[in-house]
N, C-alpha and C positions, 0 to 999 in steps of 0.2 A: 320530391321527386314524384313523377307521371307513369302510370305505365308506359312500359316501351324504353324509359330512360337508365342508363347505364352511371353510376357513380363510381369513378376509380379512384382511389386514396394512394397518398403517394408515401412515401416514407418520413415513416419516425414513430412514437409512443404516444397513443392516443390515451388515457385514463380518463374514460367517462363509459355510459351505456347507451347501447345503441336500439333503440325504440323503433323503432317502422312504423310510422303514422297508416301507412297506406300501402297494400301490393297491387301485384300487377292483374292485367285484368284477365288475362290467358295463360296457356301456357308459351304463347308465339308474344305477347305483351307482357312481359316478365320486368321487376324492376332489381336491375343489377346491381350488388356490392360487390367490388373487387379491389384488390390491392395491382396497383401500377405494373407492368411487367416488369421483372429481374428488379422490385425495390421490397425492402421488407417492413412489412406494417404489423406491429402491435397494437391492438385495442385490450387496456387490462380494466379490471376491475378495483384495483388497489391504488395506494397513495404514497408515496415517500415520505417518509418519517425520520427527521434527524434529531437533535436533542438529546440524546441519549447521554445517561450519566451511571458511573458504574454503581454497583450496587455491591455484590459481596463473591467471591470467587469469578465463576463466570458470566453471573449475572449481570444486566444493563436494565434500568427501567427509564421509562419517558411518561409524563402525562399531558394529555390531549384534551381541548376542552371539546362539550356536545357540538358546538359550533363546526369542530373539525367533519362530522358525519351526518352533518345536516338531519334528515328525517329517520335516518336508518342506520343504527347501529350494532354491528357485527357480534362485539363482545359483549352484549346485553340480550341475543337473540339465540334462544338455545335451541338448537336438533333435536327434535321431539315428531311423533306423529304415528300414525298405524303401522302395526309391525314392524319400530324400529326398538332396539334393544341397546339401550346406552350402559349397559354393562357396572351397575351401580354409581353412576358417578356424570356430571353434568358436561356437557359438551357446547362447543358456541358455535356458531358459521365464521367467525372470525380468523384469521389463519396470520402469521408473520412469515417472512421470507428473506433469506439469506441468501444476497447473490445468486437467485432463482429459485433457490429451494427453500422449501417448507420448513419451518418447525413443528414438532408436536405437541399437541396441547395440554400443558400440564392437569392433574386433577386440583394440586392444592398448591399455592406458595411455596409453600417450605421445599418443595421439587425440583422449584427451578433455581433458589438461593444455593443449590449443593452444587457441586463440581459437575461438569457436563458429564455425560457418557455418549454411548456410542447416536444416540438422538436426542439434538439439542432443542430445549421443552422451551415454550411461554406460557404466561397467565394472565390473566387480565380482571381487573376488576373495575366496575362501574359504579360511581356514587356522586353524592351533591355537584350533580353537575359536569363531570370530568372522567375519565376513562383513564387509569394508568394500565399498565403491560410492563412484562418484565421478561425477559428473553434472554437466553442464553447465546453468547457469541464467542465461543471457545477460541483462544488468541487471536482474536482481534477485535478493533477500536470501530462500534458500529457507524460511527460517523464518519467514518472516511471507507464506507463498503455500500452497495447499493443495499438496504433495509427497506421493505416495501411492505404493507400491511390491505387485507382486506378491509374495503367502507363500501362496495357494490355489491348489491344482492346477485346480479346478473350481469352479464356485459353485451349479449347482442338477444333480445325478446322483446314484444309487442306488446302492449300495455295490455292489448285486449285479445280475443280470438277474432279467425276470420279475417286475418291480412294473409292474403293467399299470393302466391305464384312469386315468392322472392328468389335470387339466387345470393348466397353467399359464397364468395370464392378467392381462395388464395389468402387467408389471412389469419395471423399468431392471435389468436384468444385466449386469456389468461387472468386467473384470478377471479371467483367470483364466489360468495360468501352464501351459496345456494343452501336452501332448507331439505331435509328430508322426503326423496321425491316415491311415495305410496302410492297404488294404481287408485285408491280411491279420493286422489284431492289434486289440485294445478300442480304440476310437475313443470318447476323452473327447473333449468338448466343453465349451466353459464353461457350455452345458445339453446334457444328452444321454440318451436313452431307456434308453441300456444295455440292448440285446437285450431288447425289451418288445413288448408289443400296446397299442393305442387309446389313445396318450396325442392330446391336444389341446393344441399348444401357440399362444395367439393374443393378439394386440394388445399384443407385448412391445416392449423395444427391447435388443438383446445388441450389443455391443460390446466393442472392447479384449482379444481372447483373441487369446494368442500364437502359435495355432496355428487351430485349428476354432472356430466360433461355436456351432451348433448342427449337433449330431451324431445320426444315427439308427444307429448302427453295428452292429456285431457285436462280443462278447462277449470276451474276453480268455482265452486259454492258454497252455502253454508254447511254442506254435509262434508264436507272435507273434514277427514282424519275423524270421523263419526263412526264408524264400522266395527269400533270394538272387536279388529281383528280377524272376523269371522267371513266366511264363505257369503254365510246370507249378505252381508253388508256390500259386500261388492256386487252381488247380484240385483241390489237395490242401485248402485251406482250405473249399473250396466243401463237398467231400465230408465233412470235419467236420462243417459247419454243418447238413448236410440228416440226419445221424446225432443232433446236439445240436437236434434239433427246429425245425430251419427250413422251415415250411410256414404253408400258408395259416391256419391254424386258429390258432397262438401267437405269429406276428412280425409287427410292421407295423400296418398299418390306421390309420397317425397322421394327425393332419389339421394342418400348420402353416399359419398364415393370416395375413397383417396385420403382420407382425413386420416391425419395421426392425432391422437387421443390417449393421453397418459394422464398420472397423478391425481387421479379421483379416487374420493373415499367411499362411493357409491357405486355408482357404474359409469361408463364408459358412456353408452348410448341405453338410453331408456324410453316409453312409449306404453302408456295405458291405454288403448284403444284409438290413439290417434295416428298408430302407426301403420294403418291397415294398407293393404293396394301400392305397398312402396318397397324399396329397392336401398339395401343396404349390403354395399359392395365396395370390394378391394381398400378396406380402412385397417390400419394398423394401430391395436389398441393394447396397452400394456400397464403395468401400477398402477392396477383398479385395489382399492383395499390393503394399501399396503400397510398403513400404520397398525390399523385393526384395535382402533382405539374403542372402536364402537361396531355391531354387526346390525343383522335384520334379515330381513326375507324378502328384499328387495334388491339384492348386491350381485353385481355380473359384469364381465366386459358388454354383453349385450344382453339387456334386462325387457324382455317385451310381453305385455299383456295383449291378445286378439291380433295374433301376427296373421292377420286374416289374407288370404293373398300374397303375401310379403316374402320377397324373394332375397334372403339371406346368403351372401357368397364372395368366396375370395379375399377373405377377412384373415386376418393373421393375429391371434389372440392369445396372449400368454402372462404368466404373471397377476392375472388378474384374479385369483379368489376360485370363482366357477365365471366359464369361458363364454358359453351361452344360454341362457336360461327361458326357455318357453313355456308361460303360466299361463293355464287357460284360454280356449278359443287358439287354438293352434290350427289352423285348419285351409286347406289350401297351401300351406305354407312350404316353402323349398330349402332348404339349408345345405349346400353344395358346395363343395370345394373351398372349405376352409382350412386352416393351419391353427390347429391349438393344441399349446404344450404347455407343461408346468405352471398349471393351474391347479392350485390347490385342494379343491373341493372337486369338482367333474369339469370335464368338456362341454357336456351336454349336459344340460337337465330337461326334459319334456314333463309337465307339473299339470295332472288334470285336464288334458285334450283328448278327442275321439277321435280324431282325424279324420279325413283323411289327409295326412304331410308327408313329404318325403325326403329323407335324411340323405345326401349321397354324394360321392367323391370325397369325403372328408380326411383328412390327417386326425384321429383323436390320438396324442401321443403321453398324457398325464396319467397320474397313474390311476384312475378310475375315468373310463372313457363316455361312458354313459349312465345316468340315472331315469332309469324310465318308471314314474309315476302313471302313465298316460296309455293310452291304447289305439289303433288304428292308422299307425306309423308304419312308412316304408323305407328300410335302410337297405341301400343297394354300392356295392364297389366302395365301401366305408373300410378304413386301415382300424380297427380297434386294438391299438397297443397295449391298453388299461381294463380295468376291472368292467362288468358289464353288472349293475343293479337294476332288478324290477320288482315293484311291489304294489299291489294293488290301493284304490284310495276309496272306501264305503262310506265315510263317513262326510263326503261333499257331492252336493249336486249340482254341475256344471254347464255351460250351455254347448252346443252345436248348432248349426245355422243352415239353409238351404245353401245350395251352392252360389258362391260370389256375392254373399250378402250379408251387413250385420244384422238383418235380421234373428232372431231365435228362434229355433224349431223346437226347440225343449232343453230341459235337463235332467241329467243322469249321473249316477257316479260312474266310480272305474272301475271294472274287475280286472283290468288287467289281459295281455295278450292281444289275439288278432292284429299282432303285428306282421309285418313281410320282411325278410332277411333274405337278399340275394346276392349271390356275389362277394360277398365281402372274407376279407382278411383278417383273421382274429386271432392275437398272439396271446400267451402264457408265459410265465415266468419260471418254468421249468417243471419236470413233474413232481408234486407233492409241496408246489408251492401255497400258501393259503392265501386266498382271496377267491373271486366268482369272475375268473376269467374265460370267455366266449359266451356260448347262450343257456348253459346251463340254468344258470337262473328262473328261467321262464318255465322250468317244468312244471311247478306245482301250478302256474293260473290258467285261470277258470276255462279262458277261451285259448286255443291253438294258435300256434305261429303255423304261418306260411314260408318255407324254406326251400333253397336251391341252390347249389352253386358254392356253397361258403366254404374254405378252407380252413382251419384248424392246425396252428404251430404251437409246438413247446411247452404243451401242458394245457391250452385251453380246451376247454369240454363245450361239445353240442350238443345242442337241443336235443332230448331222449328220443323225440319221434321223429329227428330228422332224415331225409333217405339222401341217398347220395355224399353226405359229408366228407371231405377229405381230410381223415385226422393224420395229422405228423406228428407226433410227439417228439421226433429226438431233434429236428434241425432247428438251431437257435439263427435267427436273423441277423442276432447282434446288429442291432437296431439302434444308431444313435445319430443325434440332430447337432450340428456344431453350426454356430452364430457367425460367421465371417463379415463385421462391419456392417451393412444394411442386409447382405446376402445371408440364406437360409441354407444349407444342405443336408439331406437325410445320407447318410450312408448306412448300408445294408447287405446282406448278404442275399441274393435271389438266387431261387432255384427252380429247373423247371417243374421240380415234383410241387410245385405249390400251383400249379394250373390244374382246375378242378374239369376234368371234360361235359361235366354233366352241366356248365354254365351257360344259361343262355341270357338272351338280351333283356332286359328290364323294360316292359312300355307298361300302359295302360293299359290294354288288354290283361296283362299277363297279373296285373295285381291286383284286381276285380275293386271291390266295391269295400270302403271302412263297414263295418259292423253297423257301429251306433247310425249314424248319418246316412248311410244306404248309399253314397256317393263315389263318384270314381276318382282316381288319382290323375288327375290330368293339369294344364296350364292355367294360368288366371284367365284366359280366354276361352275356356272352354275347349279347346284344342287337344287332343290325344298327346300325351306325351312320351317320350325315348331317353333313356338313360342311353346314349351313343356315343357321349364323349367322354373321355377323361379326367382327372386333376387339370391336367395341361392343355386340354382342347385337341387334343388327336383323338381321331375316330377310331371308335371301338368294334373288332372284329362282329360283325353281324352272327357268324356260327362261333359260341362258345370263348367268349370276351375274356380277357384275363382277371378273377377275381381281385379285390382289392382296386387303388385308386390309378394305378399303371397300367398303358396298357402294353406299350411297346420297352418289354427288359428282354435284356440279355442276362444268360447267366454269369453268378461270379458278385465281385462286390463290386455295387453300386454305389455313386456318388451322384444324387440327383440334387439338382437346385432347386426348392419349392418355395421359394421367397426372393 
């Protein structure tokens, strides 16, 4: 394919890796890979395996020659790397699937030979030029079912960096033996951009990646996974990236929208350095880190390092362990209108950033809404239904930048505070409930908050130095999220008393400048911003806008469709 070409793929299951040899010439002269209209196209990194024989109990076994795998065998390929925690055992990039559902890897063969539990297991052994697999298939003969195993590292990923201006549209991409993707190494996803510019990845289903589903990450080099899990090691990674073309002209500017990403054990979307100047919008991300056999510091629905001028908007993220994790250099970032719930750690974690960044009109409904180890953030018109945690980080120095660039202006630690909280709705769990509900967690921070127009309900506590806080300890909004097929509804009791008459419109002028970078809160093109639309896109009142994500509310029980 050449720049300007459209590759239309017709219905079928294709078991291969797509490695585009070249990209488009510009945004107008792209190379497009797309499914034919109305046809289902699946590209898989797996192969079908027959010839299983019964071992014992629910376990069956099969032996495959090395030639079945070619030059890459996932069953000898260990998951490892910087900031990876194997929890005391080995893990491989291989996987076994029964009728589209994957089994969990056992630590030992004897676990598979026992009767199957709620989560069926598999185990593999590679020796003497052959690979033997054991797997639990309770109640079925695997030779009469669809059994697939991982054989390819990735499904759609260029061999080299710099393959720019591709569009990938309408495909079902499944089953990849992906490696662990820390910020200090090449980040190979089931689909990934491989250190490039200007991709559009839209309307795809991406599922069952052993580690990461979609990567917008860095290139590989001889220093991959050599940081010894240190901040200093990542600073060296950044310095090398700047020397290797990490700038506004050559990297990032991707659009990732309307994809469904699920069943990945590290991240749904991740990107170290390569997601700059990008837009991640209207994706549905769920079932991330569900098996929980391993862990590490790089796991979330969306996990980005250096989301410089990146817009993360209108995504639905749930059952992802951690919803959105902005780690290092979230500057000029805007996180807007996202729906986060049923995430077992945090909905949003901002780690060692210095601002300015903006978080607005989000629904944070998990038990912990926000974990803040940053400064210089602006939070406006959010619904915080869970706890808010805050702590400084004096032991690491991390970069800040001149406006709208990747150049490093300096490195500094995080004292905490210097945030703006305007027109948010913060809920507690009743008087005397344990936990940090509201903004009281910021009381001991070295630098003060700027606050105004916030409403605290049902035991959430205001910031100690906050003026004009509206504190309503009695009303319980009785909030409940209801999933009805593909639709999601928020049910709650809205009271006119939840309006704060001191609320004012949030603008660039009102937000001022972040303390460390001395930069304004503005749009990526440098124009002033205004938070003048709500979660649904409705225009906000210019005077006394309604706190929280929704502008047009009437008294009483409300049932709002939020997805």
